[in-house]
Kinemage of the C-alpha trace (Angstrom):
@kinemage 1
@onewidth
@group {chain A} dominant
@subgroup {mainchain}
@vectorlist {calphas} color= white
{ca met a 1} P 63.287 -21.065 -16.546
{ca ile a 2} L 60.697 -23.822 -16.607
{ca gly a 3} L 58.546 -24.107 -13.484
{ca thr a 4} L 58.927 -20.528 -12.148
{ca gly a 5} L 55.147 -20.064 -12.328
{ca ile a 6} L 54.628 -23.133 -10.169
{ca leu a 7} L 57.189 -21.896 -7.635
{ca lys a 8} L 55.543 -18.441 -7.480
{ca gly a 9} L 52.137 -20.045 -6.933
{ca met a 10} L 53.478 -22.286 -4.183
{ca ala a 11} L 55.053 -19.220 -2.513
{ca val a 12} L 51.687 -17.434 -2.471
{ca thr a 13} L 49.997 -20.544 -1.058
{ca ala a 14} L 52.643 -20.933 1.650
{ca arg a 15} L 52.416 -17.229 2.572
{ca asn a 16} L 48.620 -17.476 2.954
{ca phe a 17} L 48.856 -20.746 4.882
{ca val a 18} L 51.394 -19.445 7.398
{ca gly a 19} L 49.746 -16.005 7.578
{ca ser a 20} L 46.376 -17.547 8.451
{ca tyr a 21} L 47.772 -18.583 11.841
{ca phe a 22} L 48.685 -14.988 12.716
{ca tyr a 23} L 46.168 -12.745 10.894
{ca lys a 24} L 42.384 -13.224 11.027
{ca glu a 25} L 41.838 -11.538 7.645
{ca arg a 26} L 43.965 -14.232 5.972
{ca leu a 27} L 41.405 -16.888 6.902
{ca ile a 28} L 39.280 -17.714 3.909
{ca thr a 29} L 37.393 -20.714 5.251
{ca val a 30} L 34.006 -19.959 6.756
{ca gln a 31} L 32.264 -22.477 8.994
{ca tyr a 32} L 29.135 -22.186 6.876
{ca pro a 33} L 25.986 -22.980 8.819
{ca glu a 34} L 27.221 -21.203 11.930
{ca glu a 35} L 29.113 -18.371 10.217
{ca arg a 36} L 28.073 -16.600 7.036
{ca ser a 37} L 30.038 -14.299 4.813
{ca pro a 38} L 28.219 -11.005 4.229
{ca leu a 39} L 26.793 -10.755 0.738
{ca pro a 40} L 27.543 -7.629 -1.304
{ca glu a 41} L 24.640 -5.290 -2.015
{ca asn a 42} L 24.708 -6.032 -5.742
{ca tyr a 43} L 24.428 -9.817 -5.201
{ca arg a 44} L 21.453 -11.295 -7.010
{ca asn a 45} L 19.755 -14.646 -6.934
{ca phe a 46} L 16.059 -14.956 -7.833
{ca pro a 47} L 13.374 -12.295 -8.335
{ca phe a 48} L 10.725 -11.261 -5.821
{ca leu a 49} L 7.776 -8.849 -5.938
{ca ile a 50} L 7.594 -5.712 -3.796
{ca tyr a 51} L 4.500 -4.370 -2.102
{ca asp a 52} L 3.987 -1.086 -0.267
{ca gly a 53} L 1.930 -0.672 2.874
{ca asp a 54} L 0.605 -3.443 5.063
{ca asp a 55} L -1.561 -5.439 2.652
{ca pro a 56} L 0.328 -7.553 0.087
{ca gln a 57} L -2.688 -7.683 -2.226
{ca ala a 58} L -3.537 -3.967 -2.191
{ca gly a 59} L 0.045 -2.690 -2.056
{ca leu a 60} L 1.503 -4.843 -4.816
{ca arg a 61} L 3.388 -2.622 -7.262
{ca cys a 62} L 2.917 -5.047 -10.161
{ca val a 63} L 0.102 -4.088 -12.546
{ca ala a 64} L 0.450 -7.219 -14.724
{ca cys a 65} L 1.805 -5.374 -17.759
{ca lys a 66} L 3.617 -8.610 -18.743
{ca ile a 67} L 6.778 -6.856 -19.934
{ca cys a 68} L 8.949 -9.049 -17.714
{ca glu a 69} L 7.230 -12.174 -19.050
{ca lys a 70} L 7.913 -11.135 -22.652
{ca glu a 71} L 11.546 -10.145 -22.040
{ca cys a 72} L 12.537 -13.181 -19.921
{ca pro a 73} L 15.092 -15.196 -21.979
{ca pro a 74} L 14.249 -18.647 -20.519
{ca gln a 75} L 10.502 -17.776 -20.353
{ca cys a 76} L 10.216 -18.755 -16.681
{ca ile a 77} L 7.713 -16.025 -15.663
{ca tyr a 78} L 3.998 -16.786 -15.991
{ca ile a 79} L 1.477 -13.950 -15.557
{ca ile a 80} L -2.295 -13.946 -15.912
{ca lys a 81} L -3.815 -10.465 -15.729
{ca ser a 82} L -6.910 -9.880 -13.619
{ca asp a 83} L -10.222 -9.128 -15.309
{ca asp a 84} L -11.136 -6.379 -12.865
{ca lys a 85} L -9.324 -3.465 -11.275
{ca lys a 86} L -8.832 -2.851 -7.585
{ca pro a 87} L -7.462 0.181 -5.758
{ca asp a 88} L -3.752 0.108 -5.087
{ca tyr a 89} L -2.039 1.487 -1.973
{ca met a 90} L -2.624 5.064 -3.210
{ca gly a 91} L -6.308 4.440 -3.978
{ca lys a 92} L -5.893 4.465 -7.759
{ca pro a 93} L -7.670 1.566 -9.552
{ca gln a 94} L -5.134 -0.757 -11.157
{ca phe a 95} L -5.035 -4.141 -12.779
{ca tyr a 96} L -3.208 -6.748 -10.766
{ca pro a 97} L -1.754 -10.173 -11.521
{ca lys a 98} L -4.263 -12.927 -10.850
{ca val a 99} L -1.371 -15.373 -11.295
{ca phe a 100} L 2.322 -14.477 -11.079
{ca asp a 101} L 4.615 -17.517 -11.009
{ca ile a 102} L 8.364 -17.882 -11.503
{ca asp a 103} L 9.905 -21.272 -12.196
{ca ile a 104} L 13.242 -21.006 -10.393
{ca ser a 105} L 14.422 -24.314 -11.857
{ca val a 106} L 14.590 -22.471 -15.201
{ca cys a 107} L 15.465 -18.928 -14.026
{ca met a 108} L 19.047 -17.950 -14.791
{ca ser a 109} L 19.104 -14.847 -12.542
{ca cys a 110} L 19.894 -12.543 -15.448
{ca gln a 111} L 17.994 -9.586 -13.898
{ca ile a 112} L 16.407 -8.568 -17.210
{ca cys a 113} L 12.961 -8.673 -15.582
{ca val a 114} L 14.154 -6.105 -13.030
{ca glu a 115} L 15.612 -3.803 -15.666
{ca val a 116} L 12.505 -3.738 -17.880
{ca cys a 117} L 9.922 -3.271 -15.108
{ca pro a 118} L 8.567 0.297 -15.382
{ca phe a 119} L 6.891 0.119 -11.959
{ca glu a 120} L 9.904 -1.016 -9.873
{ca ala a 121} L 7.772 -3.997 -8.828
{ca ile a 122} L 10.279 -6.824 -9.259
{ca lys a 123} L 13.736 -6.964 -7.694
{ca met a 124} L 16.424 -9.580 -7.120
{ca asp a 125} L 16.632 -11.340 -3.779
{ca lys a 126} L 19.710 -12.414 -1.826
{ca glu a 127} L 18.171 -15.603 -0.453
{ca phe a 128} L 20.126 -18.542 -1.803
{ca glu a 129} L 19.112 -21.457 0.416
{ca leu a 130} L 16.203 -22.619 -1.744
{ca ser a 131} L 16.939 -26.317 -2.093
{ca lys a 132} L 13.935 -28.629 -2.117
{ca arg a 133} L 13.560 -32.376 -1.985
{ca glu a 134} L 11.014 -32.496 -4.792
{ca arg a 135} L 11.880 -31.309 -8.255
{ca phe a 136} L 8.747 -30.313 -10.092
{ca asn a 137} L 6.027 -28.346 -8.320
{ca his a 138} L 8.168 -27.121 -5.430
{ca leu a 139} L 10.488 -25.039 -7.596
{ca leu a 140} L 7.591 -23.026 -8.995
{ca leu a 141} L 7.275 -19.937 -6.799
{ca arg a 142} L 3.743 -18.598 -6.649
{ca thr a 143} L 2.640 -15.037 -5.866
{ca glu a 144} L 2.390 -15.731 -2.136
{ca asp a 145} L 6.009 -16.947 -2.118
{ca leu a 146} L 7.309 -14.035 -4.199
{ca val a 147} L 5.668 -11.102 -2.397
{ca lys a 148} L 7.855 -9.264 0.137
{ca pro a 149} L 7.435 -5.827 1.755
{ca asn a 150} L 9.354 -2.716 0.765
{ca glu a 151} L 11.026 -2.805 4.206
{ca tyr a 152} L 12.627 -6.145 3.280
{ca tyr a 153} L 14.010 -4.544 0.120
{ca his a 154} L 15.412 -1.677 2.212
{ca lys a 155} L 17.074 -4.216 4.481
{ca ile a 156} L 18.868 -6.150 1.729
{ca cys a 157} L 19.680 -3.230 -0.637
{ca pro a 158} L 19.536 0.033 1.340
{ca thr a 159} L 21.124 2.430 -1.174
{ca glu a 160} L 19.297 1.096 -4.230
{ca ala a 161} L 15.966 1.000 -2.358
{ca ala a 162} L 16.380 4.615 -1.263
{ca glu a 163} L 17.031 5.670 -4.882
{ca val a 164} L 13.971 3.748 -6.108
{ca asp a 165} L 11.733 5.234 -3.418
{ca ser a 166} L 12.920 8.772 -4.169
{ca lys a 167} L 12.179 8.233 -7.885
{ca leu a 168} L 8.701 6.913 -7.079
{ca val a 169} L 7.967 9.850 -4.763
{ca ala a 170} L 9.155 12.330 -7.410
{ca ala a 171} L 6.971 10.645 -10.051
{ca ala a 172} L 3.940 10.738 -7.724
{ca glu a 173} L 4.529 14.432 -6.966
{ca ala a 174} L 4.862 15.214 -10.685
{ca ala a 175} L 1.622 13.366 -11.412
{ca ala a 176} L -0.143 15.265 -8.607
{ca lys a 177} L 1.119 18.619 -9.954
{ca lys a 178} L -0.025 17.711 -13.460
{ca lys a 179} L -3.457 16.700 -12.167
{ca ala a 180} L -3.757 19.931 -10.182
{ca ala a 181} L -2.701 21.985 -13.219
{ca thr a 182} L -5.299 20.321 -15.423
{ca ala a 183} L -7.959 20.855 -12.752
{ca ile a 184} L -7.071 24.568 -12.537
{ca ala a 185} L -7.095 24.875 -16.327
{ca ala a 186} L -10.485 23.148 -16.462
{ca thr a 187} L -11.988 25.568 -13.900
{ca arg a 188} L -10.661 28.586 -15.823
{ca thr a 189} L -12.193 27.429 -19.107
{ca ala a 190} L -15.527 26.469 -17.535
{ca pro a 191} L -18.225 29.197 -17.817
């Protein structure tokens, strides 16, 4: 019969409309500025950089390898590598990005930069209220705007952050064991 789909759709609409007066979970309208729907953990918006420790400059995980810049489809990431090395949060000398900018007017939130980063330095944020009055220079996020602590990452993505931290700790322990083994081997071969 013609129109049965329309009648079924109207029945669903009427059931939700009447049910919203009796059941709170049937309400789908959120009074936005005052109330906010919780975002799922896998929600993604724009990238940010993670740092460990207290100092954003010393604890920055990014070593300016430029893999994310090369793999970015819209080419919205701009990185200039430093000329010198400075100690990171573990005391190991590393290169660092002198300039790390992301043009969020071009970014399509594809998360490719996160997937290709070998240092777990770039992750996707859940902040979505980024509207600006000006169009050009204000949508270019500089390093100071992008850097956020590891605690912030744990707050927005607790399970994923715990997995990342456990992988980083395991990699650091493996590197320490390898260094100790080479030191022992070097002392055995020395006369």
